[in-house]
C-alpha positions in Angstrom: 65.2 110.7 95.0 66.4 112.6 98.0 68.3 109.5 99.2 70.1 109.2 95.8 71.3 112.9 96.0 72.6 112.3 99.5 74.4 109.1 98.4 76.0 110.9 95.4 77.1 113.8 97.6 78.7 111.5 100.2 80.4 109.5 97.5 81.9 112.7 96.0 83.2 113.8 99.4 84.7 110.4 100.1 86.5 110.3 96.7 87.7 113.9 97.0 89.2 113.3 100.5 91.3 110.3 99.4 94.9 111.1 98.7 98.1 109.1 98.8 100.5 109.2 101.7 103.3 107.5 99.9 106.3 109.4 98.8 107.2 109.3 95.2 110.5 107.6 94.2 112.1 111.0 93.4 111.1 112.5 96.8 112.6 109.5 98.6 115.8 109.7 96.5 116.1 113.5 97.2 115.8 112.9 100.9 118.5 110.2 100.8 120.9 112.5 99.0 120.3 115.3 101.5 121.2 113.0 104.4 124.3 111.6 102.6 125.6 115.1 101.8 125.3 116.2 105.5 127.0 113.2 107.0 130.3 114.9 107.9 131.7 113.9 111.3 129.1 115.6 113.5 129.1 115.4 117.2 126.5 116.4 119.8 126.6 117.7 123.3 123.3 116.2 124.3 123.2 113.7 127.1 122.6 109.9 126.5 119.1 110.1 128.0 118.2 112.9 125.7 119.6 111.1 122.6 117.7 107.9 123.5 114.5 109.8 124.1 114.8 111.4 120.6 115.0 107.9 119.1 118.8 107.5 118.6 120.4 104.2 119.3 124.0 103.6 120.5 126.2 101.9 118.0 129.8 100.9 117.4 131.2 100.8 113.8 133.2 97.6 113.2 135.4 97.1 110.1 134.8 93.9 108.1 137.0 90.9 108.9 138.0 89.0 105.9 136.4 88.0 102.6 132.7 87.6 102.4 131.9 90.0 105.2 130.6 93.5 105.0 133.1 96.4 104.6 131.6 98.1 107.8 129.0 96.8 110.2 127.4 98.8 113.0 126.8 96.9 116.3 123.6 98.6 117.6 122.7 98.4 121.2 119.3 99.6 122.3 115.8 99.4 121.0 114.4 95.9 121.2 117.6 93.9 121.0 121.2 94.1 120.0 121.6 93.8 116.3 124.2 94.2 113.5 123.3 96.4 110.6 125.0 97.0 107.2 124.8 100.7 106.4 124.5 101.2 102.7 125.2 105.0 102.8 128.0 105.3 105.5 130.3 108.2 104.5 134.1 108.1 104.7 134.0 110.4 107.8 132.6 107.5 109.8 134.6 104.7 108.3 136.9 103.9 111.2 137.0 100.8 113.3 135.5 101.0 116.9 134.0 104.5 116.2 131.1 105.1 118.7 128.0 106.7 117.2 124.5 107.7 117.8 122.4 106.5 114.9 118.9 106.5 113.4 118.3 104.2 110.4 115.6 102.5 108.4 115.6 99.0 107.2 115.8 98.3 103.5 113.9 95.7 101.6 116.8 94.3 99.6 118.9 91.2 99.7 121.6 91.0 102.4 125.1 92.0 101.1 126.7 90.0 103.9 125.6 87.1 106.1 126.1 88.8 109.5 124.1 92.0 109.1 120.9 93.3 107.5 121.1 96.3 105.1 119.9 99.7 106.4 119.9 103.3 105.3 121.3 105.8 107.8 118.9 108.7 108.3 121.0 110.5 111.0 124.3 109.8 112.6 126.5 111.6 115.2 129.8 110.6 116.8 129.6 110.0 120.5 132.2 110.3 123.1 131.1 107.7 125.7 
């Protein structure tokens, strides 16, 4: 009987300590809207080493070339390899060809909008001078 009480107590503790770590859809949408609203042309005085240590990647914004390509693609250098990404939430302040940026982004699980780049959501972006 003592064993049964202990088992029930441990089960209750295990169930009570379980909670979800996933964000709800509305929380994720609210976070995206906050980032989009604050994407004015921001610059930073931090050094390249500091930005890279904080997780930023160097990128160059490239305007689309012709029909069937993305409107704007960011050539990202750094991380594991060079890659081209298609930002779904790039603001007008950063829509200029050959604009150099520091960028943080997350991949999106959606169909590619153009063949040369994968879709991403920008979480943070700064103009860079170098």
